[in-house]
N, C-alpha and C positions, 0 to 999 in steps of 0.2 A: 664611675659608670663606664662599662665597655662600649666602644663605638657601635658594636653590633647589637647592643640593646635597642638602639634606634631602628634597627632593621628587623628585629625579631617580630613585631606585629605585622610587618609586611610579609614575612614568610608565613605567618599564620593565615593571612588572607590568601596567599598563593596556594597553600595546601588545601584550604577550604574550597577555593574556586576550582581546583583540580578535582576534588571529590564531587563537587556539584556537577561538573562537566561529565564525569564518569556516570553520575546518576542519570543524566540526560541520555547518554549514549546507550546505557543498559536498562533504561526504564522498562518495566514489565509491559506497559501499554504498547510499546513499539512492536514487541513480538505478537501481541494480540491483534494489533492493527495489520500486521503482515499476514497473519492467518485469515483475518476477516477479509482483507483485500483479495486473497487467493480464492476464497469462497465466492466473493462477489464476481470475480472474473470468470470463474467456472460457471456460475449461474447465468451470467450474460451470454456466454458461449452456448449454453444449453438452450436458452430462450431464442437466440439467433437461429440455431439449428431448427427448432420447432417452427419459428416464423417462416423459414425457408420451405419447410415441408408443407406447411399450411398454404403458402402461396402456390406451391407446385400442384397440390390437390385442387385448389380453386381454379387454377389455370386449366388443368386437365378436365375439370367438370364443365367449365365454360366452353372449351373446345368440343366436348362431346355434345353439349346442348346445341351448339351451332351446327354441328354435323347432323343432328336429329332434325333441326328446323330446315336445313337445306334439303334433306331427304324428303321431308314432308311437302315442301314447295314443289320439288321435282315430281313427287307422286301426284299432286293435284294437277300439274300440267299434263302428265300422261293420262290421268283419269279423264280430263276434259277432252283430250283427243280420242281416247279409247271409247268413252261412253257418250260422246256428243255427236256421233255420226260423222265425224270429220275424216275417219279412215275406214275404208271398205276392203282394202287389199288384205287377204287372209295372212299372208306372210308378215305384212307390216303389223297386223293386229296381234299375231303371235309374238312378234318381237317386242311390242309394247307391253304385252302381258308379262313377258319374261322380265323386262326391265322393271315393271311395277313390283313383281315378286322380289326381285333383288333389293329394290328400294325399301320394301317392307322390312326385310331382314336387316338392312343397314340401319334403318330408323330404330328398330327394336334394340339392336346391339348398341347403338349410340345412346339411347335412353337408359339402358341398363348400365352402361359405362358411366353416364352422368350421375345416375343414382349412387353408384358405387363410390365415385370420387367425392360426391357431396357428403356422403355418410362419413368418409374418411376425413373430409374437411371439418365436418361438425365435431368429430372426435378430437381433431387437432386443435380446433378453437378452444375446447375445454382444457387441453393440455397447455396451450399457450397462456390461457388465463391463469392457470395454477402456477406456471413458471414465472409469469409476471408478478404474481402476488408474492411468491417466494423471493424473487429478486428484490422487490420493494422492501421486504422485511430485512433482508441482508444489507441493503444499502442504508436503511435507517439505522441498523445496528452499527454499521461502519461509521456513519456520520456521528452517532452518539459517542463512539470511541474516540473519534478525532476531536470532538469538543472536550471530552474528558482529558485527552492528552494535552490539548492547548491550555486547559486550566491548570493542570498539574505542572507541566513543563514551564508554563508562563511564570508561575511562582518561583521556580528555580532560576529561570533566566533573570527575573527581576532581582533576586538576591545576588546573582553574579554581577549584574550591573551596579548594584549598590556597593558591593565589595570593591569593584574596579574604581569607583569614585573615591571611596575611602582610601584606597591604595595610593592614588595620586596625592592626596593630602599628606599621608604619612611619608611618601617618598620625598616630598618637598621639604619636610622637616628632618629627614634622616641625615646621618653623617655621609657626605658625598663619597668619600673613599670607601667606606664600609659598604655602601649601597652598590657602588660599581663592582667591588669584589664579589659581593653576593650575586649580582646579576650574571657575572661571568661564570661563577660556579653553578648557578641554577640551570644554565643551559646544558650542563653535563650530567646533572642528577636531578631527578624529579621527586625524590622522597625526603627532601629537606636538606638544606645546606648547613643550617645552624642547629646546635643542640645545647641545652642548658645543662650545667653540672648540678646534679642533685645528690647531695650526701656523698660526694666522691665518685659518683657514677655518671656516665654519659647518658643524658636523657634521650638520645637518639637510638643507641643500640643496647642500652642497659648493661654495659660492661664496665667493671671497675677501672678507674683510671690510675695510672702510676703516680707516685708522689711527685716525680719530676714534671709530669704533664699538668698535674694539679697546681703546682707552684707557678708554672708558666701561665696557666689559664687565669690565675689570680693576680698576676702582675699587670698593673694598669698599662694600657697601650700595647700589650702583647697579643698576637693572634696565634693560637695554637690549635692543632687538629687532634681529634680523637685518634689514638693509635689503632683502634679497631675499625671504625667505620669511616673515618676521615672527615667527619663533620667539624666545622669550626665551633669551638667551645665558648660558651658564655658563662663566666664564673658565677657561683652562687654567693659570692662575697663582694 
């Protein structure tokens, strides 16, 4: 038995673990989650913009209503003086009537402004509601994708952990020198350090081996590399 036979199952675990790690890194759900996250971000920004517009329209409506109320109070004060017999001077009466007319115009303009902004605020409230509903649906979809990702990737991670535990057991039973050499070579190549000879062919690169290499590979205690791919060969005999 070749010393590297004890390392072969460790390589199989390593290659399987690498494939599983690539599966995690390239999982289709990651791309879908990225797209979903971008849509959620865009929807949040859109809702924030609408919220700000709604707040602006409500503030302008309140300001216009306050201006209308202020004008109404000023009008009542002037009307009391004008029609309560408190002023008799013609010039002063004319001045009060002029102020009253201006306040009438100011009050009407403020009321119209308030109505305009209230109408816009009502329209904005509907848009904010629709944006909130759309955002909630997108967030729910993203949450579902995250749950699906955790379920799918969780199973892969669990297998990787199981393989790591099994690797420790195999490493403890492997030939120490062969394992050390394997670990050194594995740092330089990730596509497999060892290859089995199958019918005179390298199982790694599928190239026929020369008679000399085959003879060395089948000699107990000898470590020989494939002339083509450089992998360490494990004899089929």
